[in-house]
Backbone as CSV, one residue per row, in Angstrom:
resi,resn,N_x,N_y,N_z,CA_x,CA_y,CA_z,C_x,C_y,C_z
1,MET,5.630,34.667,21.303,6.435,35.719,21.939,5.807,36.084,23.283
2,SER,6.602,35.975,24.358,6.074,36.314,25.673,5.923,37.819,25.799
3,LYS,4.893,38.222,26.519,4.597,39.643,26.668,5.510,40.302,27.698
4,LEU,5.919,41.541,27.402,6.712,42.333,28.343,5.783,43.125,29.248
5,LYS,6.194,43.283,30.478,5.414,44.081,31.424,5.683,45.557,31.139
6,VAL,5.187,45.980,29.979,5.435,47.329,29.461,4.131,47.887,28.921
7,VAL,3.908,49.181,29.154,2.786,49.911,28.568,3.351,50.844,27.511
8,THR,2.812,50.816,26.312,3.240,51.770,25.284,2.098,52.729,24.985
9,ILE,2.447,54.003,24.834,1.469,55.047,24.532,2.014,55.858,23.360
10,ASP,1.445,55.630,22.188,1.894,56.302,20.974,0.841,57.287,20.488
11,GLY,1.267,58.129,19.557,0.355,59.101,18.979,1.111,60.279,18.416
12,PRO,0.425,61.167,17.705,1.077,62.311,17.068,1.498,63.384,18.070
13,SER,2.203,64.362,17.559,2.714,65.463,18.364,1.587,66.245,19.031
14,GLY,1.782,66.574,20.315,0.857,67.456,21.009,-0.448,66.833,21.444
15,VAL,-0.537,65.502,21.427,-1.797,64.848,21.763,-1.936,64.581,23.270
16,GLY,-0.863,64.849,24.017,-0.927,64.685,25.468,-0.292,63.405,25.986
17,LYS,0.550,62.789,25.157,1.167,61.519,25.549,1.996,61.632,26.815
18,SER,2.801,62.691,26.918,3.694,62.831,28.069,2.908,62.968,29.367
19,THR,1.905,63.839,29.361,1.099,64.062,30.564,0.404,62.782,30.992
20,VAL,-0.210,62.104,30.043,-0.930,60.862,30.340,0.042,59.778,30.797
21,SER,1.182,59.676,30.136,2.163,58.641,30.489,2.670,58.816,31.910
22,ARG,2.920,60.066,32.300,3.363,60.318,33.676,2.299,59.867,34.669
23,LYS,1.038,60.153,34.361,-0.054,59.792,35.256,-0.215,58.269,35.345
24,VAL,-0.101,57.594,34.217,-0.230,56.140,34.211,0.936,55.499,34.970
25,ALA,2.143,56.010,34.728,3.318,55.478,35.429,3.182,55.679,36.937
26,ALA,2.698,56.861,37.334,2.515,57.129,38.767,1.446,56.212,39.353
27,GLY,0.370,55.998,38.604,-0.708,55.145,39.088,-0.284,53.704,39.275
28,LEU,0.626,53.236,38.426,1.117,51.860,38.524,2.332,51.733,39.434
29,GLY,3.000,52.875,39.693,4.254,52.841,40.440,5.401,52.338,39.572
30,TRP,5.283,52.576,38.250,6.293,52.127,37.302,7.145,53.309,36.829
31,THR,8.152,53.016,35.994,9.054,54.031,35.460,8.505,54.584,34.145
32,TYR,8.597,55.893,33.981,8.138,56.562,32.762,9.324,56.753,31.819
33,LEU,9.205,56.255,30.594,10.264,56.366,29.592,9.808,57.308,28.483
34,ASP,10.399,58.491,28.449,10.058,59.528,27.461,10.981,59.379,26.259
35,THR,10.575,58.576,25.278,11.436,58.342,24.115,11.574,59.591,23.256
36,GLY,10.526,60.422,23.223,10.586,61.644,22.437,11.685,62.581,22.908
37,ALA,11.896,62.631,24.229,12.951,63.488,24.778,14.319,63.070,24.259
38,MET,14.479,61.770,24.022,15.767,61.277,23.531,16.029,61.754,22.104
39,TYR,15.008,61.721,21.259,15.177,62.215,19.888,15.366,63.726,19.863
40,ARG,14.666,64.419,20.727,14.859,65.869,20.822,16.300,66.192,21.213
41,ALA,16.842,65.423,22.152,18.210,65.664,22.618,19.218,65.480,21.486
42,VAL,19.037,64.432,20.696,19.950,64.199,19.571,19.815,65.317,18.544
43,GLY,18.585,65.748,18.273,18.377,66.833,17.327,19.040,68.124,17.770
44,VAL,18.877,68.457,19.039,19.498,69.671,19.585,21.022,69.568,19.526
45,GLN,21.561,68.387,19.841,23.009,68.206,19.810,23.558,68.343,18.388
46,CYS,22.831,67.823,17.399,23.262,67.987,16.002,23.283,69.458,15.616
47,GLN,22.256,70.192,16.021,22.188,71.616,15.706,23.335,72.367,16.378
48,ARG,23.580,72.073,17.644,24.658,72.755,18.374,26.022,72.494,17.733
49,ALA,26.206,71.254,17.277,27.497,70.867,16.705,27.627,71.260,15.242
50,GLY,26.555,71.817,14.673,26.588,72.223,13.273,26.681,71.051,12.311
51,ILE,26.117,69.915,12.716,26.197,68.704,11.891,25.019,68.649,10.919
52,GLU,25.323,68.520,9.651,24.282,68.319,8.646,23.770,66.883,8.784
53,LEU,22.472,66.718,8.715,21.900,65.385,8.933,22.243,64.413,7.812
54,THR,22.772,64.930,6.706,23.215,64.064,5.604,24.667,63.611,5.789
55,ASP,25.349,64.177,6.791,26.767,63.847,7.033,26.839,62.605,7.921
56,LYS,26.848,61.444,7.289,26.777,60.181,8.036,27.989,59.974,8.939
57,ALA,29.162,60.403,8.486,30.380,60.204,9.273,30.337,61.027,10.562
58,ALA,29.971,62.298,10.444,29.906,63.162,11.620,28.813,62.687,12.577
59,LEU,27.697,62.240,12.008,26.594,61.745,12.826,26.997,60.475,13.571
60,ALA,27.766,59.623,12.919,28.238,58.391,13.552,29.120,58.701,14.760
61,VAL,29.978,59.717,14.624,30.845,60.118,15.729,30.010,60.663,16.882
62,LEU,29.022,61.485,16.562,28.143,62.039,17.597,27.429,60.925,18.359
63,LEU,26.916,59.938,17.636,26.197,58.838,18.278,27.133,57.958,19.096
64,GLU,28.352,57.794,18.609,29.339,56.986,19.341,29.657,57.614,20.695
65,ARG,29.689,58.938,20.737,30.057,59.661,21.959,28.841,60.040,22.796
66,LEU,27.668,59.664,22.357,26.435,60.084,23.019,26.307,59.473,24.410
67,ASP,26.162,60.329,25.394,25.896,59.890,26.773,24.578,60.538,27.177
68,LEU,23.515,59.778,27.119,22.170,60.306,27.307,21.529,59.655,28.528
69,GLN,21.067,60.487,29.467,20.432,59.975,30.677,19.095,60.676,30.896
70,LEU,18.089,59.900,31.278,16.795,60.448,31.661,16.668,60.354,33.173
71,LEU,16.323,61.479,33.789,16.208,61.542,35.246,14.790,61.937,35.636
72,PRO,14.335,61.504,36.814,12.995,61.890,37.270,12.886,63.414,37.397
73,PRO,11.698,63.974,37.194,11.519,65.424,37.341,11.707,65.848,38.789
74,LEU,12.058,67.117,38.965,12.243,67.642,40.323,10.905,67.827,41.026
75,HIS,9.873,68.133,40.247,8.549,68.371,40.821,7.505,67.535,40.094
76,GLU,6.509,67.093,40.822,5.452,66.279,40.239,4.758,67.043,39.106
77,GLY,4.574,66.365,37.977,3.924,66.987,36.835,4.885,67.612,35.846
78,ASP,6.158,67.780,36.240,7.152,68.337,35.321,7.601,67.272,34.329
79,ASP,8.267,67.731,33.260,8.818,66.799,32.282,10.025,66.071,32.859
80,VAL,10.340,64.937,32.258,11.558,64.205,32.583,12.757,65.121,32.349
81,ARG,13.753,65.015,33.225,14.983,65.787,33.022,15.924,64.991,32.120
82,VAL,16.665,65.710,31.286,17.550,65.060,30.318,18.967,65.577,30.484
83,LEU,19.901,64.649,30.666,21.319,64.976,30.709,21.953,64.484,29.420
84,LEU,22.611,65.371,28.713,23.297,65.032,27.475,24.779,65.302,27.665
85,ASN,25.574,64.246,27.652,27.022,64.358,27.882,27.325,65.166,29.139
86,GLY,26.519,64.907,30.183,26.738,65.526,31.482,26.077,66.872,31.681
87,GLU,25.507,67.457,30.623,24.853,68.771,30.714,23.335,68.601,30.717
88,GLU,22.664,69.274,31.631,21.211,69.209,31.626,20.672,70.128,30.531
89,ILE,19.893,69.548,29.640,19.337,70.316,28.515,17.809,70.235,28.520
90,SER,17.235,69.990,29.682,15.800,69.760,29.799,14.974,70.880,29.178
91,ALA,15.341,72.131,29.438,14.568,73.254,28.907,14.758,73.393,27.400
92,ALA,15.989,73.180,26.936,16.311,73.395,25.517,15.562,72.444,24.590
93,ILE,15.196,71.259,25.075,14.574,70.278,24.174,13.052,70.401,24.109
94,ARG,12.460,71.312,24.871,10.992,71.362,24.938,10.371,72.423,24.034
95,SER,11.147,73.051,23.177,10.598,74.066,22.278,9.999,73.394,21.043
96,PRO,9.075,74.089,20.338,8.553,73.536,19.082,9.660,73.263,18.063
97,GLU,10.703,74.102,18.076,11.813,73.911,17.143,12.543,72.601,17.428
98,ALA,12.720,72.292,18.720,13.366,71.027,19.091,12.506,69.847,18.667
99,GLY,11.199,70.041,18.689,10.300,68.993,18.232,10.472,68.712,16.751
100,MET,10.650,69.767,15.961,10.873,69.587,14.530,12.218,68.902,14.270
101,LEU,13.233,69.257,15.056,14.531,68.595,14.926,14.402,67.110,15.243
102,ALA,13.604,66.799,16.271,13.391,65.399,16.636,12.758,64.633,15.489
103,SER,11.794,65.255,14.831,11.122,64.615,13.706,12.102,64.320,12.583
104,GLN,13.059,65.229,12.370,14.040,65.046,11.291,15.047,63.950,11.619
105,VAL,15.596,63.968,12.838,16.623,62.965,13.169,16.011,61.582,13.347
106,SER,14.722,61.524,13.707,14.093,60.223,13.917,13.931,59.440,12.617
107,ALA,14.065,60.122,11.492,13.969,59.455,10.190,15.302,58.864,9.749
108,ILE,16.368,59.109,10.515,17.706,58.623,10.155,17.915,57.242,10.776
109,PRO,18.129,56.214,9.959,18.241,54.849,10.489,19.278,54.688,11.606
110,ALA,20.433,55.338,11.492,21.481,55.176,12.504,21.037,55.739,13.852
111,VAL,20.336,56.876,13.828,19.843,57.480,15.068,18.783,56.576,15.694
112,ARG,17.874,56.110,14.870,16.786,55.262,15.395,17.345,53.952,15.955
113,ALA,18.332,53.362,15.284,18.922,52.113,15.772,19.583,52.327,17.135
114,LYS,20.311,53.428,17.273,21.001,53.726,18.530,20.011,53.942,19.673
115,LEU,19.000,54.772,19.435,18.065,55.103,20.515,17.114,53.946,20.803
116,THR,16.749,53.188,19.780,15.896,52.018,20.024,16.608,51.018,20.919
117,ALA,17.903,50.805,20.668,18.680,49.883,21.506,18.729,50.371,22.952
118,LEU,18.915,51.682,23.140,18.937,52.246,24.499,17.580,52.056,25.175
119,GLN,16.508,52.321,24.428,15.166,52.205,24.990,14.830,50.758,25.348
120,GLN,15.210,49.836,24.492,14.934,48.428,24.768,15.715,47.937,25.979
121,ALA,16.931,48.466,26.147,17.720,48.103,27.328,17.042,48.623,28.597
122,MET,16.499,49.839,28.516,15.812,50.429,29.672,14.544,49.640,30.025
123,GLY,13.887,49.092,28.995,12.627,48.403,29.232,12.754,46.920,29.508
124,LYS,13.970,46.403,29.481,14.187,44.968,29.613,13.640,44.408,30.923
125,ALA,13.798,45.164,31.992,13.357,44.679,33.307,11.850,44.775,33.493
126,GLY,11.167,45.467,32.581,9.718,45.603,32.685,9.311,46.734,33.607
127,GLU,7.989,46.819,33.840,7.401,47.884,34.669,7.796,49.266,34.145
128,ILE,7.606,49.416,32.829,7.924,50.659,32.116,6.663,51.160,31.414
129,VAL,6.462,52.479,31.448,5.451,53.126,30.619,6.210,53.958,29.599
130,ALA,6.187,53.517,28.346,6.959,54.166,27.283,6.036,54.934,26.353
131,GLU,6.386,56.183,26.087,5.578,56.974,25.156,6.429,57.451,24.003
132,GLY,5.785,57.538,22.837,6.507,57.992,21.659,5.643,57.884,20.421
133,ARG,6.264,57.474,19.321,5.537,57.325,18.069,5.625,55.906,17.509
134,ASP,6.585,55.146,18.013,6.732,53.780,17.507,6.998,52.786,18.629
135,THR,6.613,53.136,19.850,6.947,52.252,20.973,6.159,50.946,20.917
136,GLY,4.921,51.004,20.427,4.117,49.794,20.350,4.364,48.982,19.094
137,THR,4.836,49.638,18.036,5.028,48.951,16.759,6.453,48.463,16.559
138,PHE,7.424,49.194,17.108,8.822,48.928,16.758,9.726,48.700,17.973
139,VAL,9.597,49.551,18.992,10.505,49.447,20.141,10.115,48.278,21.047
140,PHE,8.831,48.223,21.404,8.350,47.157,22.279,7.153,46.442,21.634
141,PRO,7.381,45.716,20.545,6.261,45.031,19.887,5.613,43.968,20.764
142,ALA,6.337,43.508,21.801,5.794,42.484,22.696,5.207,43.090,23.969
143,ALA,4.986,44.403,23.991,4.407,45.035,25.179,3.026,44.445,25.472
144,ALA,2.744,44.280,26.742,1.464,43.676,27.139,0.289,44.620,26.925
145,TRP,0.539,45.929,27.024,-0.552,46.902,26.878,-0.106,48.007,25.931
146,LYS,-0.900,48.243,24.903,-0.580,49.267,23.913,-1.771,50.201,23.717
147,PHE,-1.484,51.486,23.706,-2.522,52.494,23.501,-2.071,53.472,22.422
148,TYR,-3.040,54.030,21.717,-2.758,55.048,20.707,-3.703,56.216,20.943
149,LEU,-3.117,57.382,21.228,-3.903,58.602,21.447,-3.974,59.391,20.140
150,ASP,-5.129,59.963,19.875,-5.254,60.785,18.670,-6.173,61.973,18.952
151,ALA,-6.003,63.025,18.160,-6.844,64.226,18.235,-6.535,65.060,16.996
152,PRO,-7.480,65.883,16.524,-7.231,66.720,15.344,-6.072,67.697,15.579
153,PRO,-5.349,68.077,14.528,-4.229,69.016,14.668,-4.626,70.324,15.355
154,GLU,-5.821,70.825,15.070,-6.253,72.099,15.659,-6.376,71.997,17.185
155,GLU,-6.882,70.873,17.655,-7.017,70.668,19.096,-5.643,70.517,19.743
156,ARG,-4.767,69.819,19.070,-3.415,69.652,19.604,-2.667,70.984,19.643
157,CYS,-2.904,71.817,18.633,-2.291,73.144,18.607,-2.794,73.989,19.764
158,ARG,-4.095,73.940,20.012,-4.682,74.731,21.102,-4.080,74.335,22.451
159,ARG,-3.930,73.049,22.656,-3.390,72.578,23.931,-1.911,72.946,24.080
160,ARG,-1.156,72.753,22.998,0.270,73.058,23.058,0.496,74.549,23.269
161,ALA,-0.301,75.383,22.628,-0.180,76.829,22.807,-0.433,77.200,24.265
162,GLY,-1.412,76.553,24.873,-1.708,76.814,26.281,-0.550,76.434,27.179
163,GLN,0.098,75.313,26.881,1.244,74.873,27.680,2.397,75.865,27.581
164,LEU,2.658,76.326,26.354,3.770,77.253,26.150,3.493,78.594,26.825
165,ARG,2.252,79.078,26.725,1.905,80.354,27.364,1.989,80.239,28.879
166,ALA,1.649,79.073,29.411,1.731,78.866,30.858,3.175,78.952,31.346
167,LYS,4.118,78.689,30.435,5.540,78.787,30.769,6.103,80.167,30.450
168,GLY,5.220,81.089,30.026,5.651,82.446,29.733,6.260,82.624,28.356
169,GLN,6.019,81.674,27.454,6.596,81.753,26.119,5.569,82.313,25.131
170,PRO,5.994,83.228,24.245,5.067,83.756,23.234,4.727,82.666,22.217
171,VAL,3.522,82.720,21.659,3.079,81.675,20.732,2.436,82.297,19.497
172,ASP,2.884,81.871,18.335,2.231,82.180,17.072,1.445,80.924,16.701
173,GLU,0.135,80.944,16.950,-0.650,79.719,16.789,-0.703,79.247,15.339
174,GLN,-0.700,80.167,14.400,-0.732,79.764,12.994,0.545,79.019,12.628
175,ALA,1.683,79.548,13.084,2.966,78.892,12.811,3.051,77.557,13.541
176,LEU,2.523,77.516,14.768,2.549,76.286,15.560,1.717,75.195,14.884
177,LEU,0.536,75.567,14.384,-0.317,74.595,13.694,0.389,74.055,12.452
178,ALA,1.052,74.943,11.719,1.779,74.516,10.518,2.885,73.532,10.881
179,GLN,3.564,73.787,12.002,4.621,72.880,12.456,4.045,71.513,12.813
180,ILE,2.910,71.511,13.506,2.276,70.248,13.911,1.880,69.436,12.684
181,ILE,1.284,70.093,11.694,0.864,69.394,10.478,2.078,68.855,9.712
182,GLU,3.140,69.663,9.656,4.354,69.216,8.967,4.987,68.041,9.706
183,ARG,4.979,68.118,11.034,5.576,67.023,11.800,4.764,65.742,11.641
184,ASP,3.444,65.863,11.614,2.606,64.689,11.364,2.997,64.028,10.041
185,ARG,3.155,64.853,9.016,3.498,64.331,7.697,4.867,63.653,7.728
186,ASN,5.851,64.308,8.358,7.194,63.726,8.449,7.167,62.394,9.194
187,ASP,6.449,62.373,10.320,6.426,61.167,11.151,5.717,60.004,10.460
188,CYS,4.663,60.305,9.722,3.892,59.247,9.059,4.559,58.742,7.786
189,GLU,5.337,59.609,7.135,5.895,59.243,5.836,7.338,58.770,5.900
190,ARG,7.985,58.838,7.063,9.382,58.406,7.128,9.483,56.913,6.811
191,ALA,10.625,56.533,6.224,10.802,55.151,5.779,11.009,54.190,6.943
192,VAL,11.636,54.679,8.029,11.962,53.820,9.162,10.964,54.039,10.292
193,ALA,10.296,52.960,10.723,9.371,52.993,11.855,8.446,54.210,11.820
194,PRO,7.617,54.345,10.785,6.708,55.502,10.714,5.649,55.463,11.801
195,LEU,5.074,56.617,12.065,3.986,56.707,13.048,2.759,55.977,12.519
196,ARG,2.320,54.998,13.270,1.062,54.312,12.960,0.607,53.582,14.217
197,MET,-0.658,53.248,14.256,-1.188,52.533,15.404,-0.890,51.049,15.272
198,ALA,-0.391,50.425,16.336,-0.158,48.985,16.330,-1.485,48.257,16.155
199,ASP,-1.432,47.125,15.495,-2.651,46.365,15.234,-3.378,45.971,16.523
200,ASP,-2.618,45.754,17.597,-3.214,45.321,18.862,-3.319,46.445,19.889
201,ALA,-3.253,47.701,19.421,-3.365,48.842,20.333,-4.823,49.250,20.530
202,VAL,-5.077,49.891,21.668,-6.398,50.449,21.974,-6.385,51.923,21.572
203,LEU,-7.304,52.319,20.698,-7.396,53.704,20.243,-8.223,54.524,21.221
204,ILE,-7.688,55.691,21.611,-8.400,56.599,22.504,-8.440,57.982,21.876
205,ASP,-9.634,58.553,21.749,-9.801,59.906,21.206,-9.531,60.902,22.327
206,ALA,-8.333,61.475,22.318,-7.921,62.377,23.390,-8.593,63.738,23.306
207,ALA,-9.229,64.042,22.171,-9.889,65.338,22.027,-11.118,65.443,22.915
208,LYS,-11.696,64.318,23.248,-12.956,64.314,23.985,-12.779,64.060,25.479
209,LEU,-11.542,63.890,25.910,-11.282,63.539,27.307,-10.164,64.399,27.878
210,THR,-10.195,64.609,29.201,-9.077,65.267,29.872,-7.950,64.251,30.047
211,ALA,-6.770,64.750,30.395,-5.637,63.854,30.632,-5.946,62.882,31.764
212,ASP,-6.610,63.368,32.807,-6.971,62.490,33.924,-7.920,61.386,33.467
213,GLU,-8.880,61.740,32.622,-9.846,60.746,32.138,-9.178,59.701,31.249
214,VAL,-8.235,60.149,30.414,-7.507,59.202,29.559,-6.698,58.240,30.425
215,ALA,-5.977,58.798,31.398,-5.159,57.963,32.282,-6.017,56.969,33.059
216,GLU,-7.186,57.425,33.515,-8.083,56.538,34.259,-8.557,55.370,33.397
217,LYS,-8.867,55.642,32.120,-9.291,54.580,31.201,-8.173,53.553,31.019
218,MET,-6.963,54.062,30.840,-5.829,53.160,30.649,-5.563,52.322,31.891
219,LEU,-5.556,52.979,33.039,-5.280,52.262,34.287,-6.338,51.195,34.558
220,ALA,-7.588,51.505,34.280,-8.660,50.526,34.491,-8.447,49.316,33.584
221,PHE,-8.040,49.565,32.356,-7.798,48.493,31.396,-6.636,47.609,31.862
222,ILE,-5.551,48.249,32.280,-4.352,47.518,32.709,-4.615,46.736,33.995
223,GLU,-5.230,47.393,34.961,-5.453,46.746,36.260,-6.421,45.587,36.140
224,ARG,-7.377,45.685,35.213,-8.276,44.564,34.990,-7.501,43.334,34.507
225,ASP,-6.525,43.579,33.612,-5.686,42.484,33.124,-4.817,41.905,34.242
226,LEU,-4.243,42.786,35.038,-3.333,42.348,36.109,-4.047,41.498,37.155
227,GLN,-5.332,41.737,37.315,-6.100,41.016,38.335,-6.590,39.642,37.853
228,GLN,-6.475,39.398,36.573,-6.957,38.128,36.015,-5.967,36.985,36.269
């Protein structure tokens, strides 16, 4: 299998994948693909439409009509902007609740099949930095560079709480930690494409490094390969 000119960055919730992925994409001059934002968008849309996740018929209609676009952020360092059926929902998908919805819909085979196909189409041309939970194992198994970020739930909670407070949002850290632990369990135990490190991925302990340091390690690894 020929390798794709793709970088995958997987790991659990709140480990800093988005921040690092943006930095790596900027360093390479490549496109950043936020797969998590896509699952969050579907979860939010199901909630808005009052669709029960067990209602396969209603979910099929929602997926059939799904028009999902990822746009570059307006300002450097911001999250990817998300358009869902023509409406920008960028702010709505970044709450902890939207993260839990993403974890639930990502376990549904029809949702995963639809979004995986979209992601693979986006990555076909290469020069993509994709972050998520199964990008190295399931979405882009032929990616040339794969990384897995990890950190204890408590550290991830501390960082996520800081991000939310910086945006002026109140935080219940005990509830946030419980959500992170529950999401880890959901992501690891789901039947379809569970969260796990690819056999050929490089493990990085994100608890001991800043986002800049993680990105620098990745870029050095990738650029060394590119120069060979």
